[in-house]
C-alpha positions in Angstrom: -36.8 14.2 23.1 -36.2 12.5 26.4 -34.3 9.5 25.2 -31.8 11.5 23.2 -30.4 14.2 25.5 -26.7 14.5 25.9 -25.4 14.4 29.4 -23.8 17.4 31.0 -20.5 15.6 31.0 -20.8 15.0 27.2 -21.4 18.7 26.7 -18.3 19.9 28.6 -16.2 22.5 26.8 -17.2 25.5 24.7 -19.5 25.9 21.9 -18.0 25.9 18.4 -18.6 28.9 16.2 -21.4 27.0 14.5 -23.3 26.2 17.7 -22.8 29.8 18.8 -24.5 31.0 15.6 -27.2 28.4 16.2 -28.1 29.9 19.6 -28.8 33.2 17.8 -31.2 31.7 15.2 -34.5 29.9 15.3 -34.6 26.7 17.3 -34.2 23.7 14.9 -37.2 21.4 14.5 -37.1 18.0 16.3 -35.8 15.4 13.9 -37.7 12.3 12.9 -36.4 8.8 13.2 -35.0 8.0 9.8 -36.9 4.7 9.4 -40.3 6.5 9.9 -39.5 8.4 6.7 -37.9 5.6 4.8 -40.4 5.4 1.9 -39.8 9.0 0.9 -36.0 8.7 1.3 -35.9 5.4 -0.8 -37.9 7.1 -3.5 -35.4 10.0 -3.6 -32.5 7.5 -3.7 -34.0 5.6 -6.7 -34.6 8.8 -8.6 -31.2 10.4 -8.0 -28.5 10.2 -10.7 -25.8 10.3 -8.1 -25.9 9.6 -4.3 -23.1 11.2 -2.3 -22.9 9.4 1.1 -20.9 11.2 3.8 -20.2 9.1 6.9 -18.5 10.2 10.1 -16.5 7.4 11.6 -16.2 7.3 15.5 -19.6 7.2 17.1 -21.4 6.8 13.7 -20.0 3.6 12.1 -18.2 2.3 15.2 -18.9 2.8 18.9 -16.8 5.3 20.8 -14.0 3.8 22.8 -12.0 5.2 25.8 -8.9 4.7 23.6 -9.4 5.8 20.0 -6.5 3.6 18.9 -8.7 0.5 19.7 -11.3 1.5 17.1 -11.5 -0.6 13.9 -14.3 -1.3 11.4 -15.5 -4.9 11.6 -15.3 -7.3 8.6 -19.0 -7.5 8.0 -19.4 -3.7 8.2 -16.5 -3.3 5.8 -18.1 -5.7 3.3 -21.4 -3.8 3.3 -19.6 -0.4 2.9 -17.4 -1.8 0.1 -20.5 -3.0 -1.8 -22.1 0.4 -1.5 -18.9 2.2 -2.4 -18.7 0.0 -5.5 -22.2 0.9 -6.7 -22.1 3.0 -9.9 -24.3 5.7 -8.6 -22.8 6.0 -5.1 -19.8 8.1 -4.0 -18.9 7.3 -0.4 -16.9 9.8 1.6 -15.7 9.1 5.2 -15.3 12.5 6.9 -13.7 12.6 10.4 -11.6 14.6 12.8 -9.0 11.9 12.6 -5.8 12.3 10.5 -6.3 11.1 6.9 -3.8 8.2 7.2 -5.3 7.0 10.5 -8.9 7.2 9.0 -7.9 5.2 6.0 -6.1 2.6 8.0 -9.1 2.0 10.3 -11.8 2.0 7.6 -10.1 0.3 4.7 -13.0 0.5 2.3 -11.9 0.3 -1.3 -13.4 2.9 -3.7 -14.3 5.4 -0.9 -13.0 9.0 -0.5 -11.5 10.0 2.8 -11.6 13.4 4.4 -9.5 13.8 7.5 -9.2 16.7 10.0 -12.8 17.7 9.3 -12.1 17.9 5.6 -8.7 19.7 5.7 -6.9 16.5 4.6 -8.4 14.8 1.6 -7.6 11.7 -0.3 -8.6 13.5 -3.6 -5.5 15.6 -3.2 -7.0 18.8 -1.8 -5.1 19.2 1.5 -4.8 22.5 3.4 -1.4 24.2 3.8 -1.5 26.8 6.5 1.1 29.4 7.3 0.5 29.5 11.0 1.7 25.9 11.7 4.8 27.0 13.5 2.9 29.1 16.1 0.4 26.3 16.5 3.2 23.8 17.3 4.6 26.1 19.9 1.2 26.4 21.5 0.7 22.6 21.5 4.1 22.0 23.2 3.2 24.6 25.8 -0.2 22.8 26.5 1.6 19.4 26.6 3.9 20.7 29.3 1.0 22.3 31.3 -1.1 19.1 31.4 1.7 16.6 31.8 0.8 15.9 35.4 -3.0 15.8 34.8 -4.4 12.3 34.8 -6.5 11.3 31.9 -5.6 14.3 29.7 -3.9 13.5 26.4 -2.6 15.9 23.7 -2.7 14.7 20.1 -0.6 16.2 17.4 -2.8 16.4 14.2 -0.3 18.3 12.1 -2.2 21.5 11.1 -4.2 21.4 14.4 -4.0 19.6 17.8 -6.5 18.0 20.1 -6.7 17.7 23.9 -8.6 14.5 24.9 -10.3 14.3 28.2 -12.5 11.2 27.9 -10.6 9.3 30.7 -10.1 12.3 33.0 -11.9 12.9 36.3 -14.1 16.0 36.4 -11.8 18.2 38.5 -9.0 17.4 36.1 -11.1 18.5 33.2 -11.6 21.9 34.8 -7.9 22.4 35.2 -7.3 21.4 31.6 -10.0 23.8 30.4 -8.1 26.6 32.1 -5.0 25.6 30.2 -6.9 25.7 26.9 -8.3 29.2 27.7 -4.8 30.4 28.3 -3.3 29.0 25.2 -6.1 30.6 23.1 -5.2 33.9 24.6 -1.5 33.3 23.8 -2.2 32.3 20.2 -4.5 35.2 19.5 -7.4 35.7 17.0 -5.8 33.6 14.2 -6.8 30.4 16.0 -10.1 28.9 17.0 -11.5 26.2 19.3 -13.6 23.3 18.1 -15.3 21.3 20.9 -16.2 17.7 20.0 -17.0 14.7 22.1 -14.5 14.6 25.0 -12.0 16.6 22.9 -11.0 20.2 22.4 -9.3 21.0 19.1 -7.3 24.1 18.4 -6.8 25.0 14.8 -6.0 28.0 12.5 -9.0 30.2 11.6 -8.2 29.6 7.9 -8.8 25.9 8.3 -12.1 24.6 6.9 -14.8 22.4 8.4 -17.0 19.5 7.5 -19.7 21.7 5.9 -17.2 23.4 3.6 -15.7 20.0 2.7 -19.1 18.5 1.9 -20.1 21.4 -0.3 -16.8 21.3 -2.2 -17.4 17.7 -3.1 -21.0 18.1 -4.0 -20.1 20.8 -6.6 -18.5 18.1 -8.6 -21.8 16.3 -9.2 -24.8 16.8 -11.5 -27.9 18.6 -10.3 -30.0 15.5 -9.8 -28.0 14.2 -6.9 -28.9 13.1 -3.4 -26.5 13.9 -0.5 -26.8 11.8 2.7 -24.8 12.8 5.7 -24.6 10.9 9.0 -22.6 12.1 12.0 -22.8 12.0 15.8 -20.8 15.0 16.9 -21.1 18.8 17.3 -18.6 19.1 14.5 -21.1 17.5 12.1 -23.7 20.2 13.0 -21.9 22.6 10.6 -22.5 20.2 7.8 -26.2 19.6 8.8 -26.9 23.3 8.8 -25.3 23.8 5.3 -27.0 20.8 3.6 -30.5 22.0 3.8 -32.0 19.9 1.0 -30.1 16.7 1.9 -30.8 13.7 4.1 -29.0 14.7 7.3 -28.8 12.2 10.2 -27.7 12.8 13.8 -26.5 9.6 15.4 -26.7 8.9 19.2 -27.6 11.2 22.0 -28.2 14.9 21.4 -29.8 18.0 23.0 -30.8 19.6 19.7 -29.7 19.3 16.1 -29.9 20.8 12.6 -30.3 17.3 11.2 -33.7 16.3 9.8 -33.4 12.7 11.0 -31.8 10.7 13.8 -30.6 7.1 14.4 -29.9 5.8 17.9 -26.5 4.2 17.4 -24.0 2.7 14.9 -26.1 -0.5 14.8 -29.0 1.5 13.4 -26.6 3.3 11.0 -25.6 -0.1 9.6 -29.2 -1.2 9.3 -29.9 2.0 7.3 -27.0 1.3 5.0 -28.3 -2.2 4.3 -31.7 -0.7 3.5 -30.1 1.7 1.2 -28.2 -1.1 -0.6 -31.4 -3.1 -1.0 -33.1 0.0 -2.4 -30.5 0.4 -5.1 -30.5 -3.2 -6.3 
Protein backbone atom coordinates (compact mmCIF):
# COMPACT_ATOMS: atom_id res chain seq x y z
CA UNK A 1 0.00 0.00 0.00
CA UNK A 2 1.68 3.06 -1.31
CA UNK A 3 0.68 5.47 1.43
CA UNK A 4 1.81 3.24 4.26
CA UNK A 5 5.37 2.19 3.44
CA UNK A 6 8.05 2.75 6.03
CA UNK A 7 11.02 4.73 4.85
CA UNK A 8 14.42 3.08 4.61
CA UNK A 9 15.63 5.23 7.48
CA UNK A 10 12.76 4.05 9.69
CA UNK A 11 13.77 0.46 8.93
CA UNK A 12 17.44 0.80 9.92
CA UNK A 13 18.69 -1.89 12.28
CA UNK A 14 18.17 -5.61 12.30
CA UNK A 15 15.09 -7.68 12.21
CA UNK A 16 13.73 -9.05 15.48
CA UNK A 17 13.36 -12.79 15.88
CA UNK A 18 9.68 -12.32 15.08
CA UNK A 19 10.29 -10.55 11.79
CA UNK A 20 12.93 -13.09 10.88
CA UNK A 21 10.35 -15.85 11.31
CA UNK A 22 7.88 -13.79 9.31
CA UNK A 23 10.17 -13.75 6.30
CA UNK A 24 10.14 -17.57 6.28
CA UNK A 25 6.33 -17.85 6.30
CA UNK A 26 3.53 -16.87 3.96
CA UNK A 27 3.32 -13.14 3.25
CA UNK A 28 0.62 -11.53 5.44
CA UNK A 29 -2.53 -10.22 3.76
CA UNK A 30 -2.86 -6.49 3.36
CA UNK A 31 -4.84 -5.05 6.28
CA UNK A 32 -8.10 -3.14 5.87
CA UNK A 33 -8.70 0.32 7.24
CA UNK A 34 -10.40 -0.29 10.58
CA UNK A 35 -13.34 2.02 9.91
CA UNK A 36 -14.26 0.11 6.73
CA UNK A 37 -14.98 -2.93 8.93
CA UNK A 38 -16.51 -1.04 11.84
CA UNK A 39 -20.01 -2.59 11.70
CA UNK A 40 -18.56 -6.07 12.19
CA UNK A 41 -16.16 -4.96 14.94
CA UNK A 42 -18.93 -3.07 16.75
CA UNK A 43 -21.13 -6.16 16.65
CA UNK A 44 -18.34 -8.27 18.17
CA UNK A 45 -17.80 -5.65 20.87
CA UNK A 46 -21.48 -5.58 21.82
CA UNK A 47 -21.63 -9.39 22.09
CA UNK A 48 -18.42 -9.85 24.11
CA UNK A 49 -18.64 -10.42 27.85
CA UNK A 50 -15.24 -8.81 28.26
CA UNK A 51 -13.20 -6.50 26.05
CA UNK A 52 -9.44 -6.49 26.65
CA UNK A 53 -7.94 -3.39 25.06
CA UNK A 54 -4.16 -3.39 24.56
CA UNK A 55 -2.67 -0.02 23.63
CA UNK A 56 0.91 0.79 22.79
CA UNK A 57 1.84 4.33 23.84
CA UNK A 58 4.43 6.16 21.70
CA UNK A 59 3.32 6.44 18.09
CA UNK A 60 -0.08 4.91 18.87
CA UNK A 61 -1.76 7.22 21.40
CA UNK A 62 0.73 10.07 21.11
CA UNK A 63 2.92 11.21 18.26
CA UNK A 64 6.58 10.23 18.30
CA UNK A 65 8.92 12.99 19.47
CA UNK A 66 12.64 13.50 18.99
CA UNK A 67 12.95 13.51 22.77
CA UNK A 68 10.83 10.75 24.40
CA UNK A 69 10.83 12.73 27.66
CA UNK A 70 8.61 15.36 26.02
CA UNK A 71 5.76 12.91 25.41
CA UNK A 72 2.64 13.23 27.57
CA UNK A 73 -0.96 12.20 27.10
CA UNK A 74 -3.28 15.18 26.60
CA UNK A 75 -6.13 15.95 29.00
CA UNK A 76 -8.97 15.23 26.55
CA UNK A 77 -7.33 11.95 25.51
CA UNK A 78 -6.88 10.98 29.15
CA UNK A 79 -10.55 11.68 29.89
CA UNK A 80 -11.65 9.45 27.00
CA UNK A 81 -9.32 6.64 28.05
CA UNK A 82 -10.42 6.96 31.68
CA UNK A 83 -14.07 6.60 30.70
CA UNK A 84 -13.29 3.47 28.68
CA UNK A 85 -11.09 2.02 31.43
CA UNK A 86 -13.98 2.53 33.85
CA UNK A 87 -16.49 0.63 31.71
CA UNK A 88 -17.51 -2.61 33.50
CA UNK A 89 -16.78 -4.79 30.47
CA UNK A 90 -13.48 -3.16 29.47
CA UNK A 91 -9.99 -3.98 30.74
CA UNK A 92 -7.46 -1.50 29.39
CA UNK A 93 -3.78 -2.37 29.28
CA UNK A 94 -1.03 0.01 28.17
CA UNK A 95 1.86 -2.03 26.79
CA UNK A 96 5.12 -0.30 25.93
CA UNK A 97 8.89 -0.53 25.69
CA UNK A 98 9.11 2.22 28.31
CA UNK A 99 9.87 1.41 31.93
CA UNK A 100 6.73 0.74 33.96
CA UNK A 101 7.08 3.81 36.20
CA UNK A 102 7.71 6.08 33.21
CA UNK A 103 4.70 4.69 31.32
CA UNK A 104 2.38 5.20 34.29
CA UNK A 105 3.63 8.75 34.84
CA UNK A 106 3.00 9.74 31.22
CA UNK A 107 -0.40 8.04 30.75
CA UNK A 108 -1.99 8.49 34.21
CA UNK A 109 -5.23 6.69 33.37
CA UNK A 110 -6.99 5.38 36.47
CA UNK A 111 -8.23 1.81 36.34
CA UNK A 112 -5.85 0.73 33.58
CA UNK A 113 -3.15 -1.93 33.71
CA UNK A 114 0.39 -1.02 32.71
CA UNK A 115 2.92 -3.36 31.11
CA UNK A 116 6.40 -1.85 30.71
CA UNK A 117 9.49 -3.21 28.97
CA UNK A 118 7.35 -5.08 26.41
CA UNK A 119 5.47 -6.83 29.21
CA UNK A 120 8.38 -7.73 31.50
CA UNK A 121 7.37 -5.11 34.10
CA UNK A 122 3.70 -5.31 35.02
CA UNK A 123 1.48 -3.28 37.32
CA UNK A 124 -0.39 -6.49 38.26
CA UNK A 125 2.73 -7.62 40.13
CA UNK A 126 4.22 -10.01 37.56
CA UNK A 127 7.69 -8.61 36.93
CA UNK A 128 10.61 -10.54 35.47
CA UNK A 129 13.72 -11.21 37.54
CA UNK A 130 16.59 -12.30 35.34
CA UNK A 131 19.92 -13.75 36.52
CA UNK A 132 21.95 -12.19 33.70
CA UNK A 133 21.46 -8.57 34.80
CA UNK A 134 25.10 -8.14 35.90
CA UNK A 135 26.49 -9.14 32.52
CA UNK A 136 23.98 -6.92 30.77
CA UNK A 137 25.01 -3.90 32.83
CA UNK A 138 28.67 -4.44 31.95
CA UNK A 139 27.71 -4.61 28.29
CA UNK A 140 25.68 -1.41 28.60
CA UNK A 141 28.57 0.48 30.22
CA UNK A 142 30.91 -0.72 27.46
CA UNK A 143 28.47 0.53 24.79
CA UNK A 144 28.03 3.84 26.60
CA UNK A 145 31.80 4.38 26.52
CA UNK A 146 32.07 3.42 22.83
CA UNK A 147 29.32 5.80 21.64
CA UNK A 148 30.14 8.69 23.99
CA UNK A 149 31.59 10.79 21.13
CA UNK A 150 28.88 9.92 18.57
CA UNK A 151 26.39 12.77 18.10
CA UNK A 152 22.71 11.90 18.44
CA UNK A 153 23.29 8.48 20.05
CA UNK A 154 21.79 7.99 23.50
CA UNK A 155 22.02 4.92 25.76
CA UNK A 156 19.02 4.29 28.04
CA UNK A 157 19.25 2.06 31.11
CA UNK A 158 16.00 0.08 31.36
CA UNK A 159 17.00 -2.13 34.27
CA UNK A 160 16.67 -5.65 32.86
CA UNK A 161 17.58 -4.44 29.36
CA UNK A 162 19.04 -1.36 27.71
CA UNK A 163 18.28 0.67 24.62
CA UNK A 164 20.40 2.66 22.18
CA UNK A 165 18.43 5.52 20.61
CA UNK A 166 19.48 6.98 17.27
CA UNK A 167 16.49 9.16 16.29
CA UNK A 168 18.58 12.35 16.34
CA UNK A 169 21.74 10.86 14.81
CA UNK A 170 23.05 11.54 11.29
CA UNK A 171 23.20 8.52 8.98
CA UNK A 172 26.98 8.02 9.15
CA UNK A 173 26.81 8.05 12.95
CA UNK A 174 24.07 5.42 12.90
CA UNK A 175 26.41 3.11 10.97
CA UNK A 176 29.15 3.50 13.58
CA UNK A 177 26.70 2.85 16.41
CA UNK A 178 25.42 -0.24 14.62
CA UNK A 179 28.96 -1.63 14.58
CA UNK A 180 29.19 -1.11 18.34
CA UNK A 181 25.93 -3.00 18.83
CA UNK A 182 27.20 -5.89 16.72
CA UNK A 183 30.35 -6.07 18.84
CA UNK A 184 28.54 -6.00 22.16
CA UNK A 185 26.24 -8.81 21.04
CA UNK A 186 29.31 -10.88 20.23
CA UNK A 187 30.78 -10.08 23.65
CA UNK A 188 27.57 -10.94 25.49
CA UNK A 189 27.00 -14.22 23.65
CA UNK A 190 23.86 -16.26 22.87
CA UNK A 191 22.11 -15.48 26.18
CA UNK A 192 21.19 -12.04 24.84
CA UNK A 193 19.12 -10.85 21.91
CA UNK A 194 18.48 -7.70 19.92
CA UNK A 195 15.06 -6.13 19.46
CA UNK A 196 14.90 -3.40 16.80
CA UNK A 197 12.18 -0.79 17.23
CA UNK A 198 11.60 2.66 15.76
CA UNK A 199 14.94 4.44 15.99
CA UNK A 200 16.04 2.26 18.89
CA UNK A 201 18.00 -0.96 19.37
CA UNK A 202 17.28 -2.83 22.58
CA UNK A 203 19.50 -5.57 23.99
CA UNK A 204 17.88 -7.88 26.48
CA UNK A 205 18.28 -11.35 28.00
CA UNK A 206 16.88 -14.20 25.92
CA UNK A 207 14.69 -15.24 28.87
CA UNK A 208 12.86 -11.94 28.79
CA UNK A 209 9.36 -12.09 27.31
CA UNK A 210 7.70 -9.98 24.64
CA UNK A 211 4.41 -8.22 23.98
CA UNK A 212 2.81 -11.33 22.52
CA UNK A 213 3.56 -13.43 25.59
CA UNK A 214 2.37 -10.65 27.91
CA UNK A 215 -0.91 -10.25 26.02
CA UNK A 216 -1.59 -13.99 26.07
CA UNK A 217 -0.82 -14.15 29.81
CA UNK A 218 -3.45 -11.50 30.53
CA UNK A 219 -6.06 -12.97 28.20
CA UNK A 220 -5.95 -16.31 29.99
CA UNK A 221 -7.54 -14.60 32.99
CA UNK A 222 -10.76 -13.83 31.09
CA UNK A 223 -13.82 -15.90 30.12
CA UNK A 224 -14.11 -17.50 26.70
CA UNK A 225 -16.53 -14.95 25.27
CA UNK A 226 -14.02 -12.11 25.17
CA UNK A 227 -12.78 -9.73 22.52
CA UNK A 228 -9.13 -8.70 22.47
CA UNK A 229 -8.22 -5.49 20.65
CA UNK A 230 -4.55 -4.60 20.20
CA UNK A 231 -3.26 -1.35 18.64
CA UNK A 232 0.45 -0.68 18.09
CA UNK A 233 2.78 1.09 15.70
CA UNK A 234 6.11 -0.71 16.06
CA UNK A 235 7.91 -3.84 14.91
CA UNK A 236 7.81 -4.99 18.54
CA UNK A 237 3.99 -5.11 18.28
CA UNK A 238 4.16 -7.52 15.33
CA UNK A 239 4.88 -10.40 17.74
CA UNK A 240 1.54 -9.70 19.43
CA UNK A 241 -0.31 -9.30 16.13
CA UNK A 242 0.94 -12.69 14.96
CA UNK A 243 -0.10 -14.42 18.20
CA UNK A 244 -3.59 -12.85 18.50
CA UNK A 245 -5.08 -14.51 15.43
CA UNK A 246 -8.77 -14.20 16.37
CA UNK A 247 -8.46 -10.69 17.79
CA UNK A 248 -8.86 -7.19 16.37
CA UNK A 249 -5.26 -6.20 15.65
CA UNK A 250 -4.44 -2.71 14.42
CA UNK A 251 -1.17 -1.41 12.97
CA UNK A 252 -0.84 2.35 13.41
CA UNK A 253 1.12 4.63 11.09
CA UNK A 254 3.45 3.73 8.22
CA UNK A 255 4.47 0.13 7.58
CA UNK A 256 5.88 -2.12 4.89
CA UNK A 257 3.90 -5.22 5.82
CA UNK A 258 2.16 -6.37 8.96
CA UNK A 259 0.44 -9.29 10.67
CA UNK A 260 -2.32 -6.94 11.85
CA UNK A 261 -5.77 -7.33 10.28
CA UNK A 262 -6.50 -3.59 10.26
CA UNK A 263 -4.67 -0.29 10.14
CA UNK A 264 -5.14 3.29 11.31
CA UNK A 265 -3.07 6.15 9.93
CA UNK A 266 -2.03 8.00 13.08
CA UNK A 267 -2.80 8.63 16.77
CA UNK A 268 -5.67 10.94 15.78
CA UNK A 269 -7.43 8.02 14.07
CA UNK A 270 -6.71 5.81 17.09
CA UNK A 271 -8.49 8.31 19.32
CA UNK A 272 -11.40 8.48 16.84
CA UNK A 273 -11.61 4.68 17.01
CA UNK A 274 -11.64 4.74 20.83
CA UNK A 275 -14.50 7.26 20.78
CA UNK A 276 -16.44 5.01 18.38
CA UNK A 277 -15.83 2.09 20.73
CA UNK A 278 -17.08 4.12 23.69
CA UNK A 279 -20.25 5.08 21.79
CA UNK A 280 -20.79 1.44 20.82
CA UNK A 281 -20.69 0.30 24.45
CA UNK A 282 -23.18 2.90 25.77
